[in-house]
C-alpha positions in Angstrom: 150.0 121.4 -88.1 146.9 122.8 -89.5 143.8 120.5 -89.5 142.3 120.2 -92.9 138.6 120.6 -93.0 137.0 117.7 -94.7 134.0 118.3 -96.9 131.1 116.2 -95.7 129.5 114.2 -98.4 125.8 114.1 -98.6 124.5 110.6 -97.9 121.2 109.4 -99.0 119.2 106.3 -97.9 115.8 105.0 -98.0 113.2 104.4 -95.3 110.5 101.8 -95.3 107.3 102.8 -93.8 104.8 100.2 -92.8 101.4 100.8 -94.6 99.4 98.2 -92.7 96.9 99.3 -90.1 97.7 96.3 -87.9 101.1 94.7 -87.1 101.8 91.3 -88.6 103.0 88.4 -86.6 104.8 85.4 -88.1 102.8 82.3 -87.5 102.6 78.9 -89.0 99.0 77.6 -88.6 97.1 75.0 -90.6 94.0 76.3 -92.3 91.2 75.1 -94.5 89.6 77.3 -97.1 86.9 77.2 -99.8 86.5 79.3 -102.9 82.9 79.9 -104.1 81.7 76.7 -105.8 84.7 74.6 -104.8 85.6 71.9 -102.3 87.5 72.5 -99.1 91.3 72.7 -99.5 94.2 72.9 -97.0 96.6 75.7 -96.7 99.2 77.1 -94.3 99.4 80.6 -92.8 102.7 82.5 -92.9 101.7 85.6 -90.9 98.6 87.2 -89.5 97.2 90.4 -88.1 93.8 91.7 -87.0 93.0 92.6 -90.6 94.2 89.6 -92.6 96.9 87.0 -93.2 99.3 85.7 -95.8 99.4 82.0 -96.6 100.6 79.2 -98.9 97.8 77.8 -101.0 97.9 74.6 -103.2 96.3 76.4 -106.1 96.6 79.8 -107.9 94.1 82.4 -106.6 93.0 85.7 -108.2 93.1 89.1 -106.6 89.6 90.0 -105.5 88.5 86.4 -105.1 86.5 85.7 -102.0 87.3 82.8 -99.6 85.8 81.2 -96.6 88.7 80.1 -94.3 89.1 78.4 -91.0 92.4 78.8 -89.0 93.3 76.1 -86.5 95.2 77.1 -83.4 96.6 73.7 -82.6 98.8 74.8 -79.7 96.2 76.9 -77.9 93.2 74.6 -76.8 91.0 77.4 -75.7 91.1 79.1 -79.1 90.6 76.0 -81.2 89.5 77.7 -84.5 88.3 80.9 -86.0 86.3 81.3 -89.2 86.5 84.2 -91.6 85.3 85.4 -95.0 88.2 87.1 -96.8 89.2 88.6 -100.1 92.5 87.9 -101.9 94.5 91.2 -101.7 97.7 90.1 -103.5 99.3 87.1 -105.1 103.0 86.2 -105.4 103.9 84.3 -108.6 107.6 84.6 -107.9 108.1 81.4 -105.9 110.9 79.0 -106.9 110.3 76.3 -109.5 110.6 73.6 -106.9 107.8 75.0 -104.8 104.5 73.3 -105.4 102.2 76.0 -104.1 101.2 79.6 -104.3 101.5 82.5 -101.8 98.8 85.1 -101.4 97.6 87.7 -98.9 94.0 88.1 -97.8 92.1 90.8 -96.0 89.2 90.0 -93.7 85.8 90.9 -94.9 83.7 89.3 -92.3 84.7 87.7 -89.0 82.5 87.4 -85.9 83.3 89.6 -82.9 84.0 86.5 -80.8 86.5 85.1 -83.4 88.2 88.5 -83.8 88.6 88.7 -80.0 90.2 85.2 -80.0 92.6 86.3 -82.7 93.5 89.5 -80.9 94.3 87.6 -77.7 96.4 85.1 -79.6 98.4 87.9 -81.3 98.9 89.8 -78.1 100.2 86.6 -76.6 102.8 86.4 -79.4 104.1 89.9 -78.7 104.9 89.2 -75.0 
């Protein structure tokens, strides 16, 4: 019997390349934030990196808007909190109708060296 040569079909796929400078870690931390000229509001982080975080907010935010935020590390007593100044980098308006909040990502504009070191140690601990 003669083996038939099968023609190989070209197969195409896609690759997703991460564009972020710092790896993201899924975390669920309580936070407080304040927009310029407003009162303190509560939010909840979804993920974080050395350069920013994504969170759920109780109100719509605008891209480019600046926030002062405080993240609370409830499970790590030596960290306690870090404070940052951040800018809204993206907003997601595609949440379900039953969701009563807004999702947005922020990038850090100003964070003290001490607080950034705390965050780095926390994130390194998550990767172990």
